[in-house]
N, C-alpha and C positions, 0 to 999 in steps of 0.2 A: 561451453560444456563439451564433454567428450563421451561418445557412445561407441564402444567397440573399436577404439582407435581413430575414429573420424571426428572432426569438429562439427558441431551443430551451431549454425548461426540463426538467430531469431530474425524474422523479417520485420521491416519497419511497421507493417500493418499489425502484426501480432503485438509488438511493443506498444503501439498506440492504443490498441484495444485493452491491453492489460493496465496501462496507465489510466485510461478513462474509467475502467471499472474500479480501480483503486481509489480514484478521485471521487467517484460516485458513492462508494462506501464511506469515505470520509465525510462527504456532505450529509449523508443519512445519519451518521453518528452525531454530527453537529446539530442536526435538526431535532433529534430526540434528547439531546443533552440537557436542555432546561428542565424537562420533566424529571430527569434523574437527579438533578441538583435539588429539586423540591423534596424528593424522598430522603436523600442523604448526600452530603457534600462528596463523600467518597465515590458514590456511583457516578456523579456528574464529572468528577475529576478523571475517573477511569475512561469515560466516553470521550472526554477532551483529549486525553493522551493518545487513545486509539485513533481518533480522527487526525491528530497531528502526525502520527506515525504513518498512516495511510496516505496522507497528502504528501509528506516528504518522500515516501516510497515512489509515488507517481512521478514526482520531479526527478528522482534518482534514475528511474527507468528511462526517462526521456533524455536526460543529460549524459548519463554514463551507463549505457546498457552493457551488460557483460556478466561475468561470473560473480562479482561482488553484489550486484543487484539481485541476482538469482538467490544467493545465499541470504540476503536480507529478507527475501520473501519467505524463506524457510523459518527465519527467526520470528516472524510476526504471526 
């Protein structure tokens, strides 16, 4: 990313924390997913898709940190 003409590099620690929090959110969504499937299959499917997206985002952050990962965060 660029701020005022200079490049900002995220530290490894920041990336690991962001990936861990995204993975935690994915686990929480998977944990409550069965309750939502009982109410309606659409709710359960939504929680499943969100959990998969957050898990993949965590992997993406660890494997290829950079501008594309940051833009993916904005899309979610």
